[in-house]
N, C-alpha and C positions, 0 to 999 in steps of 0.2 A: 461271237457267235450270235446268230439271230434265229428267231422262231419262224415258223411258216407264215405268220401274219406280218413279218417284218420287224417286230419289236425285238429288243435286245433280250437275250437269255441271261438271266441273272443267277441261275442256280435252281436248286430244288426247293419246294415248299412242303413242309411236313404238316399234313392235316390229319390228326389222329382221332377225329370225331368217330369214324367208323370203328376203329380199334376199341375205343372206349365203350361204344354202344354194345359191342359184342364181347367185351371182356378179353380182348386179344392183346398180347404183348407185342409191341412194335419190334421189328427186326431190321437189321441193316440189309442192303442189297446183297452183300457177300453171304450173309446167313441164308437169305432166300435162295440164292443161286446154288449154294452147297446143298441145301435141302432138296432142291429140284433138279440137280445135275443129271440124274438118269433120264428124267423126262426130256430135258433139253437135248440130250444126246440121242434120244429116240429109243433108249433101252428099257424104259419103264412101260409096264402094262397099264392100259387105261383103267382107271377105277374112279368111282364117284365117292367123294368124301361125305360120310353120313352127317 
């Protein structure tokens, strides 16, 4: 698989700098997707996170 710039895609890179800065616990994509499933389906009401 190649990237848009023609270089080889070698996988994901985890950069947790922002997570650490804001005291957030990293999650897997599966956790993120489950948490946001209603939004992805279009079932969730728009709300702003405080």
